[in-house]
mmCIF file of the N, C-alpha and C atoms, coordinates in Angstrom:
data_MODEL
# 
_entry.id   MODEL 
# 
loop_
_atom_site.group_PDB 
_atom_site.id 
_atom_site.type_symbol 
_atom_site.label_atom_id 
_atom_site.label_alt_id 
_atom_site.label_comp_id 
_atom_site.label_asym_id 
_atom_site.label_entity_id 
_atom_site.label_seq_id 
_atom_site.pdbx_PDB_ins_code 
_atom_site.Cartn_x 
_atom_site.Cartn_y 
_atom_site.Cartn_z 
_atom_site.occupancy 
_atom_site.B_iso_or_equiv 
_atom_site.pdbx_formal_charge 
_atom_site.auth_seq_id 
_atom_site.auth_comp_id 
_atom_site.auth_asym_id 
_atom_site.auth_atom_id 
_atom_site.pdbx_PDB_model_num 
ATOM 1   N N  . MET A 1 1  ? 0.818   -1.191 0.000   1.00 0.00 ? 1  MET A N  1 
ATOM 2   C CA . MET A 1 1  ? 0.000   0.000  0.000   1.00 0.00 ? 1  MET A CA 1 
ATOM 3   C C  . MET A 1 1  ? 0.861   1.254  0.000   1.00 0.00 ? 1  MET A C  1 
ATOM 4   N N  . ASP A 1 2  ? 2.099   1.175  0.528   1.00 0.00 ? 2  ASP A N  1 
ATOM 5   C CA . ASP A 1 2  ? 2.971   2.338  0.574   1.00 0.00 ? 2  ASP A CA 1 
ATOM 6   C C  . ASP A 1 2  ? 3.528   2.714  -0.793  1.00 0.00 ? 2  ASP A C  1 
ATOM 7   N N  . ASP A 1 3  ? 3.470   1.805  -1.785  1.00 0.00 ? 3  ASP A N  1 
ATOM 8   C CA . ASP A 1 3  ? 4.050   2.088  -3.106  1.00 0.00 ? 3  ASP A CA 1 
ATOM 9   C C  . ASP A 1 3  ? 3.116   2.897  -4.001  1.00 0.00 ? 3  ASP A C  1 
ATOM 10  N N  . ILE A 1 4  ? 1.879   3.053  -3.624  1.00 0.00 ? 4  ILE A N  1 
ATOM 11  C CA . ILE A 1 4  ? 0.914   3.736  -4.483  1.00 0.00 ? 4  ILE A CA 1 
ATOM 12  C C  . ILE A 1 4  ? 1.117   5.252  -4.370  1.00 0.00 ? 4  ILE A C  1 
ATOM 13  N N  . PRO A 1 5  ? 1.501   5.893  -5.494  1.00 0.00 ? 5  PRO A N  1 
ATOM 14  C CA . PRO A 1 5  ? 1.710   7.349  -5.429  1.00 0.00 ? 5  PRO A CA 1 
ATOM 15  C C  . PRO A 1 5  ? 0.381   8.098  -5.338  1.00 0.00 ? 5  PRO A C  1 
ATOM 16  N N  . ILE A 1 6  ? 0.428   9.196  -4.639  1.00 0.00 ? 6  ILE A N  1 
ATOM 17  C CA . ILE A 1 6  ? -0.750  10.048 -4.529  1.00 0.00 ? 6  ILE A CA 1 
ATOM 18  C C  . ILE A 1 6  ? -0.612  11.167 -5.550  1.00 0.00 ? 6  ILE A C  1 
ATOM 19  N N  . CYS A 1 7  ? -1.635  11.384 -6.325  1.00 0.00 ? 7  CYS A N  1 
ATOM 20  C CA . CYS A 1 7  ? -1.631  12.422 -7.355  1.00 0.00 ? 7  CYS A CA 1 
ATOM 21  C C  . CYS A 1 7  ? -2.742  13.425 -7.042  1.00 0.00 ? 7  CYS A C  1 
ATOM 22  N N  . PRO A 1 8  ? -2.399  14.579 -6.449  1.00 0.00 ? 8  PRO A N  1 
ATOM 23  C CA . PRO A 1 8  ? -3.431  15.572 -6.124  1.00 0.00 ? 8  PRO A CA 1 
ATOM 24  C C  . PRO A 1 8  ? -4.065  16.146 -7.396  1.00 0.00 ? 8  PRO A C  1 
ATOM 25  N N  . ILE A 1 9  ? -5.349  16.396 -7.319  1.00 0.00 ? 9  ILE A N  1 
ATOM 26  C CA . ILE A 1 9  ? -6.094  17.006 -8.422  1.00 0.00 ? 9  ILE A CA 1 
ATOM 27  C C  . ILE A 1 9  ? -6.836  18.205 -7.859  1.00 0.00 ? 9  ILE A C  1 
ATOM 28  N N  . LEU A 1 10 ? -6.660  19.360 -8.490  1.00 0.00 ? 10 LEU A N  1 
ATOM 29  C CA . LEU A 1 10 ? -7.356  20.570 -8.059  1.00 0.00 ? 10 LEU A CA 1 
ATOM 30  C C  . LEU A 1 10 ? -8.575  20.780 -8.946  1.00 0.00 ? 10 LEU A C  1 
ATOM 31  N N  . LEU A 1 11 ? -9.720  20.871 -8.326  1.00 0.00 ? 11 LEU A N  1 
ATOM 32  C CA . LEU A 1 11 ? -10.950 21.117 -9.060  1.00 0.00 ? 11 LEU A CA 1 
ATOM 33  C C  . LEU A 1 11 ? -11.405 22.542 -8.779  1.00 0.00 ? 11 LEU A C  1 
ATOM 34  N N  . ALA A 1 12 ? -11.777 23.245 -9.810  1.00 0.00 ? 12 ALA A N  1 
ATOM 35  C CA . ALA A 1 12 ? -12.246 24.617 -9.640  1.00 0.00 ? 12 ALA A CA 1 
ATOM 36  C C  . ALA A 1 12 ? -13.337 24.869 -10.672 1.00 0.00 ? 12 ALA A C  1 
ATOM 37  N N  . GLY A 1 13 ? -14.275 25.686 -10.304 1.00 0.00 ? 13 GLY A N  1 
ATOM 38  C CA . GLY A 1 13 ? -15.337 26.009 -11.243 1.00 0.00 ? 13 GLY A CA 1 
ATOM 39  C C  . GLY A 1 13 ? -16.515 26.609 -10.514 1.00 0.00 ? 13 GLY A C  1 
ATOM 40  N N  . GLY A 1 14 ? -17.577 26.746 -11.206 1.00 0.00 ? 14 GLY A N  1 
ATOM 41  C CA . GLY A 1 14 ? -18.780 27.316 -10.624 1.00 0.00 ? 14 GLY A CA 1 
ATOM 42  C C  . GLY A 1 14 ? -19.029 28.729 -11.114 1.00 0.00 ? 14 GLY A C  1 
ATOM 43  N N  . THR A 1 15 ? -20.099 29.316 -10.632 1.00 0.00 ? 15 THR A N  1 
ATOM 44  C CA . THR A 1 15 ? -20.488 30.637 -11.098 1.00 0.00 ? 15 THR A CA 1 
ATOM 45  C C  . THR A 1 15 ? -19.927 31.753 -10.242 1.00 0.00 ? 15 THR A C  1 
ATOM 46  N N  . GLY A 1 16 ? -19.378 31.436 -9.086  1.00 0.00 ? 16 GLY A N  1 
ATOM 47  C CA . GLY A 1 16 ? -18.825 32.461 -8.207  1.00 0.00 ? 16 GLY A CA 1 
ATOM 48  C C  . GLY A 1 16 ? -19.871 33.176 -7.380  1.00 0.00 ? 16 GLY A C  1 
ATOM 49  N N  . SER A 1 17 ? -21.063 32.632 -7.293  1.00 0.00 ? 17 SER A N  1 
ATOM 50  C CA . SER A 1 17 ? -22.144 33.326 -6.592  1.00 0.00 ? 17 SER A CA 1 
ATOM 51  C C  . SER A 1 17 ? -21.976 33.316 -5.067  1.00 0.00 ? 17 SER A C  1 
ATOM 52  N N  . LEU A 1 18 ? -21.223 32.372 -4.517  1.00 0.00 ? 18 LEU A N  1 
ATOM 53  C CA . LEU A 1 18 ? -21.074 32.310 -3.059  1.00 0.00 ? 18 LEU A CA 1 
ATOM 54  C C  . LEU A 1 18 ? -20.191 33.421 -2.510  1.00 0.00 ? 18 LEU A C  1 
ATOM 55  N N  . LEU A 1 19 ? -19.241 33.898 -3.290  1.00 0.00 ? 19 LEU A N  1 
ATOM 56  C CA . LEU A 1 19 ? -18.356 34.969 -2.841  1.00 0.00 ? 19 LEU A CA 1 
ATOM 57  C C  . LEU A 1 19 ? -18.638 36.285 -3.569  1.00 0.00 ? 19 LEU A C  1 
ATOM 58  N N  . TRP A 1 20 ? -19.795 36.400 -4.199  1.00 0.00 ? 20 TRP A N  1 
ATOM 59  C CA . TRP A 1 20 ? -20.144 37.635 -4.886  1.00 0.00 ? 20 TRP A CA 1 
ATOM 60  C C  . TRP A 1 20 ? -20.263 38.743 -3.856  1.00 0.00 ? 20 TRP A C  1 
ATOM 61  N N  . PRO A 1 21 ? -19.787 39.935 -4.057  1.00 0.00 ? 21 PRO A N  1 
ATOM 62  C CA . PRO A 1 21 ? -19.308 40.518 -5.314  1.00 0.00 ? 21 PRO A CA 1 
ATOM 63  C C  . PRO A 1 21 ? -17.812 40.356 -5.555  1.00 0.00 ? 21 PRO A C  1 
ATOM 64  N N  . LEU A 1 22 ? -17.076 39.689 -4.649  1.00 0.00 ? 22 LEU A N  1 
ATOM 65  C CA . LEU A 1 22 ? -15.648 39.502 -4.894  1.00 0.00 ? 22 LEU A CA 1 
ATOM 66  C C  . LEU A 1 22 ? -15.388 38.590 -6.082  1.00 0.00 ? 22 LEU A C  1 
ATOM 67  N N  . SER A 1 23 ? -16.052 37.453 -6.112  1.00 0.00 ? 23 SER A N  1 
ATOM 68  C CA . SER A 1 23 ? -15.851 36.469 -7.168  1.00 0.00 ? 23 SER A CA 1 
ATOM 69  C C  . SER A 1 23 ? -16.855 36.712 -8.285  1.00 0.00 ? 23 SER A C  1 
ATOM 70  N N  . ARG A 1 24 ? -16.335 36.845 -9.469  1.00 0.00 ? 24 ARG A N  1 
ATOM 71  C CA . ARG A 1 24 ? -17.185 37.060 -10.650 1.00 0.00 ? 24 ARG A CA 1 
ATOM 72  C C  . ARG A 1 24 ? -16.663 36.207 -11.782 1.00 0.00 ? 24 ARG A C  1 
ATOM 73  N N  . THR A 1 25 ? -17.334 36.252 -12.930 1.00 0.00 ? 25 THR A N  1 
ATOM 74  C CA . THR A 1 25 ? -16.931 35.451 -14.080 1.00 0.00 ? 25 THR A CA 1 
ATOM 75  C C  . THR A 1 25 ? -15.501 35.762 -14.497 1.00 0.00 ? 25 THR A C  1 
ATOM 76  N N  . LEU A 1 26 ? -15.129 37.041 -14.508 1.00 0.00 ? 26 LEU A N  1 
ATOM 77  C CA . LEU A 1 26 ? -13.791 37.420 -14.934 1.00 0.00 ? 26 LEU A CA 1 
ATOM 78  C C  . LEU A 1 26 ? -12.743 37.303 -13.829 1.00 0.00 ? 26 LEU A C  1 
ATOM 79  N N  . MET A 1 27 ? -13.163 37.128 -12.587 1.00 0.00 ? 27 MET A N  1 
ATOM 80  C CA . MET A 1 27 ? -12.234 36.966 -11.462 1.00 0.00 ? 27 MET A CA 1 
ATOM 81  C C  . MET A 1 27 ? -12.759 35.867 -10.552 1.00 0.00 ? 27 MET A C  1 
ATOM 82  N N  . PRO A 1 28 ? -12.534 34.595 -10.944 1.00 0.00 ? 28 PRO A N  1 
ATOM 83  C CA . PRO A 1 28 ? -13.026 33.469 -10.132 1.00 0.00 ? 28 PRO A CA 1 
ATOM 84  C C  . PRO A 1 28 ? -12.384 33.453 -8.752  1.00 0.00 ? 28 PRO A C  1 
ATOM 85  N N  . LYS A 1 29 ? -13.052 32.808 -7.812  1.00 0.00 ? 29 LYS A N  1 
ATOM 86  C CA . LYS A 1 29 ? -12.609 32.831 -6.420  1.00 0.00 ? 29 LYS A CA 1 
ATOM 87  C C  . LYS A 1 29 ? -11.214 32.251 -6.226  1.00 0.00 ? 29 LYS A C  1 
ATOM 88  N N  . GLN A 1 30 ? -10.780 31.312 -7.041  1.00 0.00 ? 30 GLN A N  1 
ATOM 89  C CA . GLN A 1 30 ? -9.451  30.739 -6.846  1.00 0.00 ? 30 GLN A CA 1 
ATOM 90  C C  . GLN A 1 30 ? -8.331  31.740 -7.138  1.00 0.00 ? 30 GLN A C  1 
ATOM 91  N N  . PHE A 1 31 ? -8.645  32.864 -7.798  1.00 0.00 ? 31 PHE A N  1 
ATOM 92  C CA . PHE A 1 31 ? -7.642  33.890 -8.101  1.00 0.00 ? 31 PHE A CA 1 
ATOM 93  C C  . PHE A 1 31 ? -7.756  35.106 -7.190  1.00 0.00 ? 31 PHE A C  1 
ATOM 94  N N  . ILE A 1 32 ? -8.556  35.009 -6.144  1.00 0.00 ? 32 ILE A N  1 
ATOM 95  C CA . ILE A 1 32 ? -8.743  36.118 -5.210  1.00 0.00 ? 32 ILE A CA 1 
ATOM 96  C C  . ILE A 1 32 ? -7.813  35.931 -4.017  1.00 0.00 ? 32 ILE A C  1 
ATOM 97  N N  . ARG A 1 33 ? -7.237  37.026 -3.552  1.00 0.00 ? 33 ARG A N  1 
ATOM 98  C CA . ARG A 1 33 ? -6.416  37.002 -2.340  1.00 0.00 ? 33 ARG A CA 1 
ATOM 99  C C  . ARG A 1 33 ? -7.323  37.327 -1.156  1.00 0.00 ? 33 ARG A C  1 
ATOM 100 N N  . LEU A 1 34 ? -7.772  36.318 -0.453  1.00 0.00 ? 34 LEU A N  1 
ATOM 101 C CA . LEU A 1 34 ? -8.645  36.531 0.701   1.00 0.00 ? 34 LEU A CA 1 
ATOM 102 C C  . LEU A 1 34 ? -7.852  36.688 1.981   1.00 0.00 ? 34 LEU A C  1 
ATOM 103 N N  . ILE A 1 35 ? -6.846  35.827 2.159   1.00 0.00 ? 35 ILE A N  1 
ATOM 104 C CA . ILE A 1 35 ? -6.026  35.836 3.368   1.00 0.00 ? 35 ILE A CA 1 
ATOM 105 C C  . ILE A 1 35 ? -4.560  35.862 2.934   1.00 0.00 ? 35 ILE A C  1 
ATOM 106 N N  . GLY A 1 36 ? -3.829  36.873 3.329   1.00 0.00 ? 36 GLY A N  1 
ATOM 107 C CA . GLY A 1 36 ? -2.411  36.951 3.004   1.00 0.00 ? 36 GLY A CA 1 
ATOM 108 C C  . GLY A 1 36 ? -2.153  37.505 1.615   1.00 0.00 ? 36 GLY A C  1 
ATOM 109 N N  . ASN A 1 37 ? -0.940  37.247 1.122   1.00 0.00 ? 37 ASN A N  1 
ATOM 110 C CA . ASN A 1 37 ? -0.503  37.795 -0.163  1.00 0.00 ? 37 ASN A CA 1 
ATOM 111 C C  . ASN A 1 37 ? -0.693  36.849 -1.334  1.00 0.00 ? 37 ASN A C  1 
ATOM 112 N N  . GLN A 1 38 ? -1.108  35.616 -1.057  1.00 0.00 ? 38 GLN A N  1 
ATOM 113 C CA . GLN A 1 38 ? -1.275  34.632 -2.115  1.00 0.00 ? 38 GLN A CA 1 
ATOM 114 C C  . GLN A 1 38 ? -2.755  34.425 -2.432  1.00 0.00 ? 38 GLN A C  1 
ATOM 115 N N  . THR A 1 39 ? -3.008  34.021 -3.674  1.00 0.00 ? 39 THR A N  1 
ATOM 116 C CA . THR A 1 39 ? -4.378  33.686 -4.066  1.00 0.00 ? 39 THR A CA 1 
ATOM 117 C C  . THR A 1 39 ? -4.758  32.358 -3.426  1.00 0.00 ? 39 THR A C  1 
ATOM 118 N N  . MET A 1 40 ? -6.029  32.032 -3.468  1.00 0.00 ? 40 MET A N  1 
ATOM 119 C CA . MET A 1 40 ? -6.487  30.758 -2.907  1.00 0.00 ? 40 MET A CA 1 
ATOM 120 C C  . MET A 1 40 ? -5.844  29.585 -3.644  1.00 0.00 ? 40 MET A C  1 
ATOM 121 N N  . LEU A 1 41 ? -5.650  29.720 -4.960  1.00 0.00 ? 41 LEU A N  1 
ATOM 122 C CA . LEU A 1 41 ? -5.007  28.669 -5.748  1.00 0.00 ? 41 LEU A CA 1 
ATOM 123 C C  . LEU A 1 41 ? -3.544  28.518 -5.334  1.00 0.00 ? 41 LEU A C  1 
ATOM 124 N N  . GLN A 1 42 ? -2.831  29.617 -5.141  1.00 0.00 ? 42 GLN A N  1 
ATOM 125 C CA . GLN A 1 42 ? -1.435  29.553 -4.710  1.00 0.00 ? 42 GLN A CA 1 
ATOM 126 C C  . GLN A 1 42 ? -1.314  28.915 -3.332  1.00 0.00 ? 42 GLN A C  1 
ATOM 127 N N  . GLN A 1 43 ? -2.233  29.226 -2.426  1.00 0.00 ? 43 GLN A N  1 
ATOM 128 C CA . GLN A 1 43 ? -2.197  28.627 -1.093  1.00 0.00 ? 43 GLN A CA 1 
ATOM 129 C C  . GLN A 1 43 ? -2.429  27.126 -1.172  1.00 0.00 ? 43 GLN A C  1 
ATOM 130 N N  . THR A 1 44 ? -3.327  26.702 -2.034  1.00 0.00 ? 44 THR A N  1 
ATOM 131 C CA . THR A 1 44 ? -3.603  25.270 -2.202  1.00 0.00 ? 44 THR A CA 1 
ATOM 132 C C  . THR A 1 44 ? -2.374  24.551 -2.760  1.00 0.00 ? 44 THR A C  1 
ATOM 133 N N  . LEU A 1 45 ? -1.752  25.139 -3.775  1.00 0.00 ? 45 LEU A N  1 
ATOM 134 C CA . LEU A 1 45 ? -0.541  24.531 -4.361  1.00 0.00 ? 45 LEU A CA 1 
ATOM 135 C C  . LEU A 1 45 ? 0.581   24.467 -3.340  1.00 0.00 ? 45 LEU A C  1 
ATOM 136 N N  . GLN A 1 46 ? 0.690   25.477 -2.499  1.00 0.00 ? 46 GLN A N  1 
ATOM 137 C CA . GLN A 1 46 ? 1.717   25.489 -1.449  1.00 0.00 ? 46 GLN A CA 1 
ATOM 138 C C  . GLN A 1 46 ? 1.489   24.363 -0.446  1.00 0.00 ? 46 GLN A C  1 
ATOM 139 N N  . ARG A 1 47 ? 0.233   24.064 -0.131  1.00 0.00 ? 47 ARG A N  1 
ATOM 140 C CA . ARG A 1 47 ? -0.062  22.956 0.784   1.00 0.00 ? 47 ARG A CA 1 
ATOM 141 C C  . ARG A 1 47 ? 0.282   21.612 0.153   1.00 0.00 ? 47 ARG A C  1 
ATOM 142 N N  . ILE A 1 48 ? 0.092   21.500 -1.173  1.00 0.00 ? 48 ILE A N  1 
ATOM 143 C CA . ILE A 1 48 ? 0.373   20.234 -1.866  1.00 0.00 ? 48 ILE A CA 1 
ATOM 144 C C  . ILE A 1 48 ? 1.876   20.017 -2.029  1.00 0.00 ? 48 ILE A C  1 
ATOM 145 N N  . CYS A 1 49 ? 2.589   21.072 -2.440  1.00 0.00 ? 49 CYS A N  1 
ATOM 146 C CA . CYS A 1 49 ? 4.020   20.985 -2.719  1.00 0.00 ? 49 CYS A CA 1 
ATOM 147 C C  . CYS A 1 49 ? 4.780   22.058 -1.959  1.00 0.00 ? 49 CYS A C  1 
ATOM 148 N N  . PRO A 1 50 ? 4.948   21.932 -0.660  1.00 0.00 ? 50 PRO A N  1 
ATOM 149 C CA . PRO A 1 50 ? 5.682   22.951 0.085   1.00 0.00 ? 50 PRO A CA 1 
ATOM 150 C C  . PRO A 1 50 ? 7.149   22.963 -0.331  1.00 0.00 ? 50 PRO A C  1 
ATOM 151 N N  . THR A 1 51 ? 7.721   24.163 -0.404  1.00 0.00 ? 51 THR A N  1 
ATOM 152 C CA . THR A 1 51 ? 9.139   24.261 -0.801  1.00 0.00 ? 51 THR A CA 1 
ATOM 153 C C  . THR A 1 51 ? 9.967   24.831 0.313   1.00 0.00 ? 51 THR A C  1 
# 
């Protein structure tokens, strides 16, 4: 069981209505900086592949 590699997959999409008016069609929520200097997508990638 230890030999099976884990391959993270990031799913993003939707209409952005939950974070409106911040999230819109031209600025989806994954590209918004809510906390800190990084976007939500950058924070997620940092958790997956910390450097």
